[in-house]
C-alpha positions in Angstrom: 4.8 46.5 -79.5 8.1 47.5 -79.7 11.4 45.8 -77.8 11.5 48.5 -75.4 7.2 48.6 -74.7 8.1 44.2 -74.2 11.1 44.8 -72.1 9.4 47.8 -70.1 6.3 45.2 -69.4 9.0 42.7 -69.0 11.0 44.4 -66.5 7.0 45.6 -64.2 6.4 42.2 -64.1 9.6 40.9 -62.6 9.2 44.0 -60.0 5.7 42.8 -59.8 6.7 39.4 -58.9 9.2 41.3 -56.5 6.3 42.9 -54.8 5.1 39.4 -54.6 7.8 38.7 -53.1 8.0 40.4 -50.9 4.2 40.4 -49.7 4.1 37.2 -48.6 7.7 37.3 -47.0 6.2 40.2 -44.8 2.8 38.1 -45.1 4.6 35.3 -43.5 6.7 37.3 -40.9 2.3 39.0 -40.4 1.4 35.1 -39.6 4.5 33.4 -37.8 4.3 36.9 -35.5 0.0 36.2 -35.2 0.3 32.6 -34.7 3.4 32.9 -32.2 1.2 35.8 -30.7 -1.8 33.1 -29.9 -0.2 30.0 -28.9 3.5 30.4 -27.6 1.6 32.0 -23.5 -0.7 28.3 -24.0 2.2 26.7 -24.7 4.7 28.2 -22.3 1.7 27.8 -19.2 1.1 24.1 -20.5 4.6 23.5 -21.1 4.8 24.6 -17.3 1.7 22.8 -16.4 3.8 19.7 -17.9 6.5 20.0 -15.8 5.0 20.5 -12.2 3.0 17.1 -13.0 6.1 15.6 -14.0 7.3 16.1 -11.1 4.1 15.3 -9.0 4.5 12.2 -10.9 8.0 11.9 -10.2 7.5 12.0 -6.6 4.3 9.8 -7.0 5.8 6.7 -8.6 8.6 7.1 -6.1 5.7 7.1 -3.2 4.0 4.7 -4.7 6.6 1.7 -4.4 8.0 2.8 -1.2 4.7 2.5 -0.4 4.0 -1.6 -2.0 7.6 -2.7 -0.3 6.4 -0.9 2.6 2.3 -2.9 2.2 5.0 -6.1 1.6 7.0 -6.3 4.3 3.7 -5.7 6.6 1.8 -8.0 5.0 4.5 -10.1 5.8 4.7 -9.3 9.3 1.7 -9.5 10.2 0.9 -13.1 8.8 4.0 -13.9 10.7 2.4 -11.9 14.1 -1.0 -13.2 13.0 0.9 -17.0 12.9 2.4 -16.1 16.6 -1.0 -15.2 18.3 -2.3 -18.4 16.7 0.2 -20.5 17.8 0.8 -18.9 21.1 -2.9 -19.1 22.0 -3.0 -23.1 20.8 -0.1 -23.2 23.4 -1.6 -21.1 26.3 -5.0 -23.8 25.4 -2.6 -26.7 25.6 -0.8 -25.9 28.2 -4.2 -24.8 30.1 -5.6 -28.7 30.2 -2.2 -30.6 30.8 -2.8 -27.6 33.8 -6.4 -28.9 34.7 -5.8 -32.3 33.8 -2.6 -32.4 36.1 -4.5 -30.5 39.4 -7.6 -32.5 38.7 -5.9 -35.6 39.3 -3.9 -34.6 41.8 -7.1 -34.2 43.8 -8.2 -36.9 42.8 -4.9 -38.2 44.3 -5.4 -36.5 47.9 -9.1 -37.3 48.2 -8.4 -41.1 47.3 -5.9 -41.2 50.6 -8.0 -39.4 52.8 -11.4 -41.1 52.1 -8.8 -44.7 52.5 -7.8 -42.5 55.8 -11.8 -42.4 56.7 -12.5 -46.0 55.4 -9.6 -46.5 58.0 -10.8 -44.5 61.1 -14.5 -45.8 60.2 -12.9 -49.3 60.5 -11.2 -48.2 63.9 -14.4 -46.6 64.8 -16.5 -49.4 64.5 -13.5 -51.6 66.0 -14.1 -49.1 69.2 -18.0 -49.4 69.5 -17.4 -52.8 69.2 -14.6 -53.2 72.4 -17.3 -50.8 74.4 -19.5 -52.9 73.4 -17.5 -56.1 74.7 -16.6 -55.0 78.0 
């Protein structure tokens, strides 16, 4: 083989390498465009949905915090109100019991006085009857 023939083959091989590189680069861009076309729309849709969900999550967390605080406040409030009701019912029952005892005592005292008066009147009646019988 001659030097020129070898140089020609070398040049042909270098041209083939350039063509392969160019073809590979074209395939690279084609593959990139194909993959981009296939996934970018899905990625964009999911990204939009993710942003929306993250916003909803943030709002839900804020509401949860607010409601958790409200639950704590209402729990304390209802516990205190329940205790107040229990105490008031006890006081009511106690006061009613004291008043009933006072009414019963007053009734007993007044009855005792009236019974004493009846006894005295019966005594007076007997004496009158005795005096009438004598006369």
